[in-house]
C-alpha positions, 0 to 999 in steps of 0.5 A: 607537552609543554612542561613536564617533570620526570619522576619514575613510577617505581620505587628504588627500595621496592625494586631492590627489596623484590629483586633480592628478597629482602625486607623493605625496611632493611633495604630502605635503611641501607639505601639511606645510609649508602646515600649518606656515604657510609661504607659497606664495612661500617654498615656491616659492623656497626649498623646490623640493627638497621639492616636486619643483620645483612651479610656483606654480600647482600649489602654489596648487591643492594649497593650494586642495584642501587647504582644501576637504578640511579643510572636508569633514572638519569638515562630515562630523564636525559631521553625524556628531555631529548625527545621533549626538545624535538617536540615529540614527547607524548604522555604515552611515551613519557609513561613508558620511560617512567615505567622503564626499570632497565637501560635496555627498556629505555633504549627500546623506547628511545629507538624510534627518536634516536638520530641515525648516522648520516652514513647509513643506507636508509639516511642516504635514501631519505636524502634522495627524497624516498621517505614519503614513498616508503611511508606510503608503501608501508600503509599499503598504498599501491605504487607505480615505482616506475613513474618515480624514476629520475636519472638526475637524482642519486638513488632514483636513477633506476627501478633497482636503486629506487626499490633498494632505497625504499627497502632500506628505509622500511627495514630501518623503521621496522627495526625500531618498532617497540612491539617488534623488538618485544617479540624479538626478545622472546626468541631465545626463550623459545628454543635452544640458542647455540654458540657456534665456535670454530677456530680461526683460519689464520689465528694471530700468534704473538711473537717478538715480531708482532708489530707494536700496533698489535702488541697491546691488543694481543698477548704474546700468549694468545695462541690457539693452544691456550683454548684447547679446552674449547676446540682442537682443530687437529683432533676434532676436525673443526672445519667439518663440524657445524657447531661446537658439540663438546660431548660428541667431540670428547667421545671421538677424541677418546675413541681415537686415542684408544683405537690407535693403541695410545696408552696415555692416561693423561690424555684420557683423563683430560678428555674425561675432565672436559666431559664432566666440565661441560656436562649439564651445560649442553643443549639437547643437540650438544651445543655449549649454551642452552637457554641464554635468555634473560630470564631462563631457569637453566644454568649457564656455564660462565667460565667458557663465556669469558674464555670465548670472548678473549679468544675471539678478541685475540682472533683465535676463535670465530663465534656465532650465535645460532637460533633454532630454524623453527624459532626463526621461521615463527618470528618471520611469520610474526613479521609477516602478520605484523607488517605486510598490509592485507590484499597486496599484489603478488609483486608487492608481496615479494618485495615485502618478503625481501624487505623483512628478510633484509630487516632481520638479517641486517638489523634485528638478529645482530641486535639480539645477538649483541644484547644476548652476548652483553647480557651473558658477559655481564653475568659472567663477569659478576660470577667470576668476581663472586668466585674471586671474592670467595676464593680471596675470603678463604685465602684471607681467613687462612690462619697465618701461623699454624701449629702453635698457641697464639696470644692476641692482645687488643691494646687500650688505655681506659678499658684495658688490653683485652687478651685472648689465647687460642690453641693450635686448633683455634679453640679459645683457651683463655681470655682476660683484661690487663691494664698497663697502668698496673704494671706489676699486676699486668706483668704477672698476669701475662707471664702466668698466661704464657707459662700455663698454655705454653704460648710462644707467639704474641699478636698485638693489635694496631690502635690506641696504646699499641706502641706502649703495649709493644714496649711492655711486651718486649720487656716481658718476653725477655724475662727469664721465667719464660726464656724456654718458650722463645716467645716472639711478638708482632 
């Protein structure tokens, strides 16, 4: 393709409205305002008629998805230009990029064209001139490997080296195949995916003697004791346990306490709390995570995800992602059907089996695990921010002054000072408007409000006429008529 213009085949507004189940018109208006650099607080307060009364949380979600989709468009356009520069951009490839709605889909399309590192085993084998042989082998051509041995060429010295090079090239090629990657991503959906969590053999403990090079990466408090909720080596004998089965471990823990005659309510309660904490998040066999696929309907417990990530970073835990054996077997059968040519000799068939197993072990499984953990961490971070935001909202909405009647004044010149008085239980007792230029009337009205409702606290808003209002109120609270109220203002 000599000339091309990149335009995605999807519409940002349609994607967002479908994802969040919102009106297309409301989303379009919101996107337009966000693109015009209007802030979320401004839109939430003053543009409700355009957003169909969207909540602030919904506006944030629209903004988040908008930013993500803009990144997807930029990434897809960049990849299209990269492939076009190499002269390999076909109409089908361009259409795949234009239809991609996630960065993951773009990377999947770009994988066969992504330049590999010169240090990979496959690249070294290609430098030895083994790529043509590998391509012929993949097509099912019967090859006599013995005649390609060349003692003077690195990588071709022996039959073992030559076949090893071909294996690396074929395995890497398979790992970049789009159809294979699509099938690979179905694995977590097919069965229970378990996180195997075991304590590190030599956990790093922070201390005053920790080298400076490690001090920044490892907290002084990063010890295995911080993660007792996730494993307890002494009690559970984790070295003998293949995977982290929380329910069975806690039952064993409670049984050991009671059988030893230890009457410790705190320890028993801690075990019961852990049981309740992880209840509903177990696999059928007791594993920590169940169904951590991209579109699983099952609930994923997020707090352990971040805790386990921290523990792994701090060298306290070893973490593995384990797929059910039957799922792996089914995927290997798919690889056999997809890649092994028909009517191959028994010797070539064994070689193909070796290649496919190497491809799965070195490329496909690690890639899927990275995607799963990255996706899970991303969701966990979002969930933690949502929880933090909700907790902060309740904290900010907590009444700062309890047990007293409060007068609130919104200062103003042209439209006057708006007044509202609320009771100890937040009931509205009085509202009104006073004008600072009518000083005597204003004074009598305020004093009357204060005396009637026995109000002792005055809150003055910050804005136009706030200084003048503050001076006026400071004179009012000194009046002998309300001295018994001990009024204060801020």
